[in-house]
C-alpha positions in Angstrom: 74.5 -83.1 -60.4 72.5 -80.3 -58.7 73.2 -77.2 -60.4 74.8 -75.0 -57.3 73.8 -71.2 -57.7 75.9 -70.3 -55.0 79.0 -71.7 -56.8 77.7 -70.3 -60.1 77.6 -67.0 -58.7 81.1 -67.1 -57.2 83.0 -67.8 -60.4 81.1 -64.8 -62.3 84.1 -62.6 -61.7 86.4 -65.4 -63.0 84.7 -66.1 -66.1 84.1 -62.3 -67.1 88.0 -61.9 -66.5 88.3 -64.7 -68.7 85.7 -63.4 -71.4 87.6 -60.2 -71.6 90.9 -61.8 -72.3 89.0 -63.7 -75.1 87.6 -60.4 -76.4 91.2 -58.6 -76.2 92.8 -61.4 -78.0 90.4 -61.9 -80.7 89.9 -57.8 -81.2 93.9 -57.2 -81.2 94.2 -60.7 -83.4 91.8 -59.4 -86.2 93.4 -56.3 -86.3 96.4 -57.8 -87.8 94.8 -60.2 -89.3 93.4 -57.6 -91.5 96.4 -55.3 -91.7 98.9 -58.3 -92.6 96.3 -59.9 -94.8 96.0 -56.9 -97.5 99.4 -56.6 -97.2 100.2 -60.6 -98.1 97.4 -59.8 -100.9 98.9 -57.1 -102.4 102.6 -59.0 -102.6 101.0 -61.4 -104.1 100.6 -59.3 -107.0 104.2 -58.2 -107.7 105.1 -58.7 -110.8 108.9 -59.5 -109.1 108.2 -63.6 -109.1 110.9 -64.2 -106.3 108.4 -61.9 -104.0 104.9 -63.3 -105.4 106.4 -66.9 -105.0 108.0 -66.4 -101.6 104.5 -64.8 -100.3 102.2 -67.9 -101.7 104.6 -70.6 -100.5 104.3 -68.6 -96.6 100.2 -68.4 -97.1 99.9 -72.1 -98.5 102.4 -73.1 -95.5 100.6 -71.6 -92.8 97.2 -72.8 -94.3 98.3 -76.4 -94.5 99.5 -77.0 -90.9 97.3 -76.4 -87.3 97.2 -73.2 -85.7 97.9 -75.4 -82.5 101.4 -76.0 -83.8 101.7 -72.7 -85.2 100.5 -71.6 -81.2 103.5 -73.6 -80.0 105.9 -72.9 -82.5 105.9 -69.1 -81.2 105.8 -69.6 -77.6 108.1 -72.4 -78.0 110.7 -71.3 -80.8 111.7 -67.3 -80.4 112.7 -67.2 -77.0 115.7 -69.7 -78.5 116.3 -67.2 -80.6 116.2 -64.2 -78.5 112.6 -62.7 -79.0 110.4 -63.1 -75.9 106.5 -61.8 -75.8 103.9 -62.8 -73.1 101.4 -65.6 -73.3 98.8 -63.4 -74.5 101.2 -61.0 -76.7 102.5 -64.6 -78.5 99.0 -65.7 -79.0 97.7 -62.4 -80.8 100.3 -63.2 -83.2 99.7 -66.5 -83.8 96.3 -65.9 -84.6 97.2 -62.6 -86.5 99.5 -64.6 -88.8 97.2 -67.6 -89.5 93.8 -66.1 -90.0 96.1 -62.9 -92.0 96.8 -66.0 -94.7 93.0 -66.4 -94.9 92.1 -63.0 -95.4 94.8 -62.5 -97.8 92.8 -64.6 -100.2 89.7 -62.9 -99.2 91.3 -59.5 -99.8 92.6 -60.7 -103.2 89.2 -62.1 -104.6 87.8 -58.6 -104.3 90.7 -57.3 -105.8 89.9 -59.3 -108.8 86.4 -58.5 -108.4 87.1 -54.9 -109.3 85.5 -54.6 -113.3 88.3 -54.4 -115.5 87.2 -51.2 -116.7 87.8 -49.1 -113.6 91.9 -50.4 -113.7 91.9 -49.1 -117.5 90.3 -45.8 -116.5 93.0 -45.0 -113.6 95.5 -46.2 -116.1 94.3 -43.9 -119.0 94.4 -41.0 -116.1 97.9 -41.9 -115.5 97.1 -42.1 -111.7 100.1 -43.0 -109.4 99.9 -46.1 -108.5 99.4 -44.9 -105.1 96.2 -43.0 -105.9 95.1 -46.2 -108.0 94.9 -48.4 -104.9 93.6 -46.3 -102.1 91.6 -43.8 -104.7 90.0 -46.5 -106.6 90.5 -50.1 -106.4 90.9 -50.6 -102.6 87.3 -48.7 -102.2 85.3 -50.9 -104.5 87.0 -53.9 -103.5 87.0 -53.3 -99.1 83.1 -53.2 -99.0 82.6 -56.7 -101.1 85.2 -58.5 -98.7 83.7 -57.3 -95.4 81.0 -60.1 -94.6 83.8 -62.6 -95.5 86.5 -60.6 -92.8 83.2 -60.7 -90.5 83.4 -64.4 -90.4 87.1 -65.3 -90.0 86.5 -63.0 -86.9 83.9 -65.3 -85.3 86.2 -68.2 -86.3 89.0 -66.5 -84.8 86.8 -65.8 -81.5 85.8 -69.5 -81.0 89.4 -70.5 -81.6 90.6 -68.6 -78.7 90.6 -71.7 -76.3 93.4 -73.2 -78.2 95.4 -70.1 -76.6 95.2 -71.8 -73.4 97.8 -74.2 -74.6 100.0 -71.6 -74.1 98.9 -70.4 -70.9 96.8 -67.4 -71.8 93.7 -67.5 -69.0 90.7 -66.9 -71.3 87.4 -67.8 -71.1 87.6 -71.7 -71.2 90.9 -71.1 -68.9 89.0 -69.5 -66.5 86.1 -72.0 -66.2 89.0 -74.7 -66.7 90.7 -73.0 -63.3 87.8 -72.1 -61.9 86.4 -75.7 -62.2 89.3 -77.5 -60.8 89.4 -75.5 -57.5 85.8 -76.6 -56.2 86.1 -79.9 -58.4 82.8 -78.9 -60.5 83.1 -78.2 -63.6 79.1 -78.1 -65.4 78.6 -74.7 -64.1 81.9 -73.1 -65.3 82.2 -74.8 -68.3 78.3 -73.8 -69.1 79.0 -70.7 -68.4 81.6 -70.8 -70.5 79.2 -71.9 -73.5 76.6 -69.6 -72.7 79.0 -67.0 -73.3 80.2 -68.1 -76.6 76.9 -68.7 -78.2 75.6 -65.1 -76.9 78.3 -63.8 -79.0 78.8 -65.8 -81.9 74.9 -66.2 -82.4 74.4 -62.1 -82.4 77.4 -61.7 -84.4 76.4 -64.2 -87.7 73.4 -62.8 -87.6 74.8 -59.5 -88.3 77.1 -60.8 -91.1 74.6 -62.2 -92.9 72.8 -58.9 -93.0 76.0 -57.9 -94.0 76.2 -60.5 -96.6 72.7 -59.1 -97.7 73.4 -55.6 -97.7 76.5 -56.0 -100.0 74.6 -58.5 -102.3 76.8 -61.7 -101.8 
């Protein structure tokens, strides 16, 4: 098959629109994952066993089931109970919740990595609980976990094509649609692959530099 440059020029705007959707899903999904992951990590440390146990069950359940199944569940079951979102919003929720269960373990490891002396010093100063977390523990734990959070963001970016299953026209969806209209797939799918490479590889290099900087 000969590469058709005229066809390539025509589909580039569609590919870029799909790339914007992919970027949007990744950024919003990361925000949900990072915020919810921290909440889950803190709840896992609750002294109330019912709370910590329930969070443990939820995290293990989500980590043990495929993201695609979770997306189908959210997309098909939520409307049955009267909760309706757009396909993109459902995809962002699915990505965010799925990766929150992984980032919660990252946060937990970072919190447990704070030297015991820091906890004892905060206790000796009789600091209120919120000051202990916001002023002592989290400022030391968060920098340690940034490289891992970066890696999960890259993984999420590469898994956004799964959103096509619930109707989100992301980068791969746009490529698939452009290919089906002209019965030519080599150009759109190659462009989609190049877009993933151009964004994923430099991001991986940045994460490695960050890992070296924080001494991991």
